[in-house]
C-alpha positions, -999 to +999 in steps of 0.1 A: -395-298-626-358-300-637-345-300-602-372-326-591-362-349-620-325-344-612-329-351-575-351-382-581-327-396-607-296-390-585-313-408-555-324-437-577-289-442-592-272-440-558-298-464-544-292-489-572-254-486-567-257-490-530-273-524-534-249-535-562-218-546-543-200-556-575-203-521-589-191-506-557-161-530-558-154-519-593-155-482-585-136-483-553-116-515-550-103-521-586-085-488-591-067-493-558-058-528-566-044-518-600-024-490-584-009-514-559-001-538-587+017-510-606+036-500-575+050-534-568+055-544-604+081-516-605+094-522-570+130-522-582+124-489-601+105-466-577+111-436-600+087-452-626+059-453-601+066-417-590+064-406-626+033-425-636+015-430-602-005-398-601-017-399-637-029-434-630-048-421-600-069-402-626-069-427-655-081-458-635-112-440-622-119-426-657-120-462-671-142-476-643-166-446-645-168-451-683-179-487-678-203-482-650-220-451-666-224-468-700-239-499-685-262-480-661-276-459-689-281-490-710-301-505-682-323-474-681-331-479-718-337-517-716-361-514-687-381-486-702-372-462-674-356-437-698-387-437-720-410-429-691-388-401-678-383-386-713-420-382-718-418-351-696-407-319-713-377-311-690-368-347-683-336-349-705-319-320-687-330-332-653-319-368-661-284-356-671-281-334-640-292-363-619-266-387-633-239-360-631-248-354-594-248-391-585-217-401-603-200-368-592-205-378-556-191-413-563-162-397-582-153-377-551-152-408-529-134-428-555-107-402-562-102-394-526-098-431-517-074-439-545-053-408-538-052-417-500-040-452-508-014-439-532+001-412-509-003-429-475+002-466-483+023-465-515+045-435-507+035-416-538+049-381-537+027-352-549+045-320-553+014-298-557-016-295-533-033-328-526-067-311-528-060-300-563-050-335-572-084-347-559-101-321-581-083-331-612-089-368-605-126-361-600-127-342-633-111-372-650-138-395-634-165-372-646-150-372-681-152-410-680-188-408-670-197-384-698-179-406-724-196-437-710-231-420-713-223-409-749-211-443-761-240-461-744-262-446-770-246-468-796-248-501-777-277-526-776-262-549-750-239-547-720-213-566-739-213-540-767-210-512-741-179-528-726-164-532-761-163-495-766-139-491-737-108-508-753-118-494-787-119-458-775-099-456-742-070-478-750-057-458-779-059-427-758-040-445-730-012-453-754-010-418-769-016-395-739+021-394-730+022-419-702+040-447-720+060-426-745+065-388-746+043-373-773+072-354-787+089-388-795+059-401-814+054-401-851+040-367-862+005-381-872+002-398-838+013-366-820-013-346-838-040-372-830-031-371-793-039-333-793-076-340-799-079-368-773-095-360-739-071-382-720-041-362-732-052-331-712-063-352-682-029-367-681-011-334-685-031-319-656-023-347-633+014-346-642+014-308-635+001-314-600+025-343-594+056-324-606+051-288-596+047-274-561+028-244-576+012-255-609+007-226-633-018-216-659-012-247-680-028-269-653-060-249-652-060-248-690-057-286-692-084-289-664-107-266-683-102-286-715-109-318-697-142-305-683-152-289-716-147-322-735-167-340-708-195-314-713-194-319-751-196-357-747-226-353-724-243-329-748-236-353-777-250-382-756-282-363-749-286-355-786-281-391-798-295-411-769-324-434-779-352-439-754-352-476-756-330-504-768-345-522-798 
């Protein structure tokens, strides 16, 4: 029953996304366009793009997955689909597995596409294995999906779901270390950054970008990123209402 629910959910989500060209453009096109914008915005300072390019390869998909997942789950509630599925005993676990499988497949395509554009078209240098960079970027996208599903439980409209993105993601973007090294921040902000998921996602990508043979710190940061995504998914399952009032 669990696998049947998961399989049917994954097929339905992928079918909906296939017919939604705007969503596909958001997932695939927008991260690439933003990366191109950053590359040529610092055309006179290529070292800036080399430092920030690979972390952005993971951060941009995280943001887009956050938006798409939160809105997709909200639609399930508004149409009553979630209420019908959750009437079955094992539906909640199967539903989450189905969403994870569908968005996981999209995350692989998205991360691979963005990384290919960055390395082949924008001359981004990756010191570590490219396949490992893809894995970390996919983990970031899945983290965005999990956070989006969690925050969708507190939204009643698509507009409210979108508002959670700048309220929750933007502070993490500012404190993860991309703009300013965390050691240079005020101590309270440095401590706050230590409990933010994006901090560890950023550190993992920086490790792949800077080190030819990333060590244990990379796998620790990757594990923390995946663990925080799992916690967000579990919290979303616990708080998710069946319908939007």
